[in-house]
C-alpha positions in Angstrom: -27.9 15.4 -5.6 -28.8 11.4 -5.4 -25.9 9.6 -6.4 -26.0 5.9 -8.6 -23.6 3.5 -8.6 -23.6 0.8 -11.0 -21.6 -2.4 -10.3 -21.8 -5.8 -12.7 -20.2 -8.6 -11.3 -20.0 -12.3 -12.8 -23.0 -11.0 -15.0 -24.9 -9.5 -12.1 -25.7 -6.0 -12.0 -26.1 -3.9 -8.5 -27.4 -0.6 -8.9 -27.0 1.5 -5.8 -28.8 4.6 -5.3 -27.9 6.8 -2.2 -28.7 10.3 -1.3 -24.9 10.8 -0.6 -21.6 9.4 -1.1 -20.7 9.3 2.5 -23.5 6.7 3.4 -21.9 3.8 5.2 -21.4 0.7 3.1 -20.7 -2.7 4.1 -19.2 -5.7 1.5 -19.2 -9.3 2.8 -17.3 -11.4 -0.3 -14.7 -14.0 0.6 -13.2 -13.6 -3.2 -10.3 -11.3 -3.1 -10.4 -10.2 -6.2 -14.0 -9.1 -6.4 -13.1 -7.2 -3.0 -10.6 -5.5 -5.1 -13.2 -4.5 -7.5 -15.6 -3.2 -5.2 -12.7 -1.3 -3.2 -12.0 0.4 -6.7 -15.3 1.1 -7.9 -16.1 2.8 -4.6 -13.0 4.9 -4.5 -14.1 6.0 -7.8 -16.9 7.5 -6.6 -15.5 8.7 -3.5 -17.5 6.4 -1.2 -14.6 6.2 2.1 -17.2 4.7 4.7 -17.3 1.1 3.2 -16.1 -1.7 5.2 -15.1 -5.2 4.0 -15.6 -8.8 5.5 -14.5 -11.9 3.9 -16.9 -13.7 5.7 -20.7 -13.5 7.3 -19.5 -14.5 11.0 -17.1 -11.2 10.9 -19.8 -9.4 9.3 -22.1 -10.5 11.7 -19.9 -10.0 14.6 -19.5 -6.5 13.7 -23.0 -5.6 13.3 -24.2 -7.3 16.7 -21.0 -4.8 18.6 -22.7 -2.1 17.1 -24.7 -0.2 19.9 -25.6 3.2 18.0 -28.2 2.9 14.9 -26.4 5.8 13.6 -23.6 3.2 13.1 -25.7 0.5 10.7 -24.5 0.3 7.3 -27.3 1.7 4.8 -26.4 -0.8 2.3 -25.2 -4.2 2.6 -23.9 -6.2 -0.6 -23.1 -9.9 0.3 -21.8 -12.9 -1.8 -24.2 -15.6 -0.8 -22.2 -18.3 -1.9 -19.7 -18.5 0.8 -18.6 -21.0 3.0 -21.0 -21.4 6.1 -24.0 -19.5 5.0 
């Protein structure tokens, strides 16, 4: 069964449709309140392979350090209004 997840943040709607809630997700947002919202929503939908970063630099360092394509996230959600973006 395909899962669909809809997130609404600051008047933006994000629709996520993935074949499995076991898919790896990466969230990049420097706003701690929004990270908490993402954590609550993903937890309610039983997504447990979610990684959170509060900077683009941290997320990029993580991604460039991966040595297996199987470890790459299937979905990246990023705030584009962060310092140094």
